[in-house]
N, C-alpha and C positions, 0 to 999 in steps of 0.2 A: 530721127535717125541718127543725126549729129551728135545728140546728146548721149545716146546709147555707145556710140563709136568713142566720145569723149570718155565716157565711165569705163570702157573697154580697156582703151589705152592707158588710164590711170591703173587699172588694175594689172595689167601687164607690167606697169613700172614698179607698182608696188602691190604685191600679192595680198597683202596683210590689209589691205584697205576693205577686202571683200567682207571681213568681219565687222567692219563699221557699218557697211551699208545694211548687212543682213541682221545685225543685232535688233533694230526695233522690231522686225518682223517675228524674229524668235521668240522675244519677250512677249509681245502679243499673243504667240501660239500656247505658251507656257503658262499664261493667265488663264486663256480659254480651256485647257486642259485641266486646271486646278478648279476653276469654277465649276465645269461638268463633274469632276470628281466628288467636290462637296455636295453639289445636288442629289447625288447618288448614294450619298454616305450611310443614309437609314437602310437602303436595301442591300447595300454590300453588308452592315452589320448583322442584318437578320441573317442572312447566309453562313455566319460563322458561328460555328459552334464552340463553345468554350471549352477548354481543357479542364477535364475532371482528374483533380489530385487526389489519389486516395490517402484517405487518413490513416496516417502510420502511428497513431497513438496506440499503444498496447495497455489495457488497463488489467492488472492482475490482482486477484484478491488474496488474502492472507492464506498461506498453507495450514492445514490441518496438523497440530503438533499435539502429541498425547504429553502428559505432565510426567516429569521423570525426575530422577535425583542422579547426577553427576557425583561419582564418589570421588573422593580425596585421594590426592595423588603426591607421594613425595618426589619433588621435581628433580632432586640430587639424584634419582636412580634413573632418569630418562635423559639426562644431558648429554650422553655418550650413547653411540649405538652399539647393539650387543646383537648376537644371533638371533634371539627372540624376537626381538624390537624389527630387525630387518625382515623376517619371515612374515610378521604380522603385517609389515608395512606392505610387502609385496602383495600379499593377498588383497589389501584394501586397495591398493592401487589397480589391481586387475579389475576389481570390482566397481570401484567408482570413477576411475582418471583415463583407462584405456580407450574408450569410445571417443574421446577429445584429444587426450594428448599422445595417444600410441603408445605401443609397447616399447617402443624407443625412447618416448620421452620428449620426441621432435616437433609434437603439435601437429602429428599427420594421423591422429585416429580416424576411424571411419565417419565420425560425425562432425569433423572438423571444417570440411568444405562448405558445410552450412551456415557456418559461425563468423560474425563480423563483430569485432575485431576475432582474428584466428586465435585457437590457443596457444598457450605459452609454450615455446620451444625452451627446454630447460636448460640446454647446452649453451645457450646464449646468455652471457652475463649482463649484458646492458637491458635497461627497461623494466627492471622487477619493480613492482610498486612496493613491496615491502622487504625486499632484499632478500639473497640467497642464503641467510643466516637461518639457523634452527627456529629462533623467535621470529624472524621475518616469515618464514613458510607458515608457520603455526598460525601466524596471525592471518595469513590468507586464507588459510582453512577455515579458521573460527569465523570470519567476517565475510569470507567472498570478497569479490573485486566488484566494485561498481561499474557499472556500464559495459559489462563482459558477460558472457555466459558462465563464469566461475561462480558458482553458487555458495554460499555458506554452510560448512559441513560441521555447524555446531551441535548435530544431533550425534556425532562421534564423542567418544568418550575422549578425555585428556589424553589418556595414554596411547589411543588408536591415532589421534592427530601427531603425537611425536612419533609414533611408528612410522607413519605416513611420511611424515617431515625427514625422517632419517633415511628412509629407501630412497625417496627422491634425491637427496643430497648426494649420498653414496653411490647411487647407480647412474645419474644423469648429468651429475655437476663435476666437471674437472676441479680439481683445487676449490672446494668449496670454502667459503670464508668463516673463520672461526666466530664464535659469538664470546660474549664477555658477562661476567656474573651480574651487571646491572641490567642487562636485556632480560636475564631470566628472573630477576627480581620483580622488574616493571611487568612483566608477562605475569606471574604468579598473582602479584597485586590486582591487575587489571581484570582477570578472569578466575580468580579465587582457586586456582589448580590446587594447591595444597590444602584447603578447606573444603572443597566439594562445593556444589550448589545445587539448589532446586529449580528445575525448569518447569514454569507453570504451563498449564493448557492452553492450547490457542486453538480457534475456530474462525474460519472465514466470516467476513462481515456479512455476507448474505445470510448464511446459517444462524448468526446470531439474531439479525434483524427478524427472522422467521420466529426464532424462539421467544422473542419479546413481544412479538406482535400476537403469537400465540397466547402466552401468558396474559398479557394486558386484555386479550379479547376474553379469555376467562373469567378475568376478575371482572370486567364490565358486564358479562352476562350474569355473575353470581350477584351483582348488586342490584342489577335490574328484577332479577328474580325476587329477591328479598324485598325491594320496594314494592312490587306488585302484590306480593302476600301481605305486607304491611296495609297496603292501601285497600285490600279486600277484608281486611280484618275488622271486626266490630268490637273486638276485645278493648276493656279499659287501658290496655297497656299500649295499643296503636295511639290512641288520643294523648296518652303520657309521652310518646315519642315525639308527636308532632309538637307538643308542648315545650320541649327541651331542645329542638332542634330549628336552626334558621336555614340550613342547606341540608336537605335529606340525603342527596345523592353523595355530597361529600363526606356526611357523617357515617353514612353505610360504607363508603368506599375505605374510610380509614379503618374502620374495624374488619373490613374483608383482608386489607393488607396487614395490618397487627393481627393475625390469627392466632395469638398465644394468649387471649384474655381467658383463660381456662376456669377463672372463678372471679368471684364478685369484687374480691379486693383489687384485683388487677383491672378490671373492668371499670372500676371508680376512678383508679389512678389514671387510667388511659382518658376517659372522658374530662377530668379536671384538669390534667395536665397540661393542656393547649386549648383552652376555651377561647371560643370566638374565630378559631383558626382550622379548627376540626370539623366544623358544621353545627357542632351543639352550642348552645347559648347558656348565660348564666343561671338560668333556670334549674339547673341540673344541682346547684349547691343548695337550693331549698328542699331537695327530695328528702323524704323520709327514708328509714331503712328499709320499711316495707315496699315502699315506691321503687327504691333501688334494686330491691330483689326480683320484682314485678317486671321491670324493665330490662334487667340481666337477661332473666330467663325467657322473656318474650323476644329479644333480638337474638338469644342463642339459639334458639328453636327455628327462627327464620332465616339465619344466615348460614 
């Protein structure tokens, strides 16, 4: 009791001393709580459902593009806006641009809310990737803007793109910057504007794969059918075929792929031109003219 009174009096004299007295007990309590938590860690982990982060990767295939020819254009005739260019540009803008950029060009079209980054506000001079010049806007129309919803409008003719660029500069940009002749020269050289160009057809990769597989399957089926007919044949020509081949499948495959051996001369050239790599062996070099004719007719009838 005297000991407790002594401690009480010391605490009254120095209130901070209570922390020194209680510290060992607090430390032991913290350690015990930590040990208990560790012992239950497996159970706690089992109760946690890991967050599922949705895959944001967007995989897109190539678009379908029809082959076309872009007509040549004298770039000097479209360097300055005129009534015809502006009227055409307005119509093109309404069809292709209003949905995102809005009728006022402020990037407030009905589809703008769903786009990130938002569409370009043409009235703001800052932040243009390709500048507000005629050449800069033409480049944006030709190539699109990577990382945005701005697609390439390379399907428009060169004159259409100039019309659209002039309309945007005239209608929405205050004091649009003037270009210089060097820009137009570079633009012409890059996109062959004054020469015109042929745009090759393009199909989605998925479609191309289907076509290749279909063609390949058709060829394999043709080869297998030919081999079946040859194997079931008792003609002298069948024996002759096996004599001059080391790889029957490869030999027939080569003939199926090179389907232009319409006469015996081409047939001979085809077989002897790549010996030991086309499935045929050196025995073909010792064939008589009559044997060549027999082999040609036999394979022509069975492939």
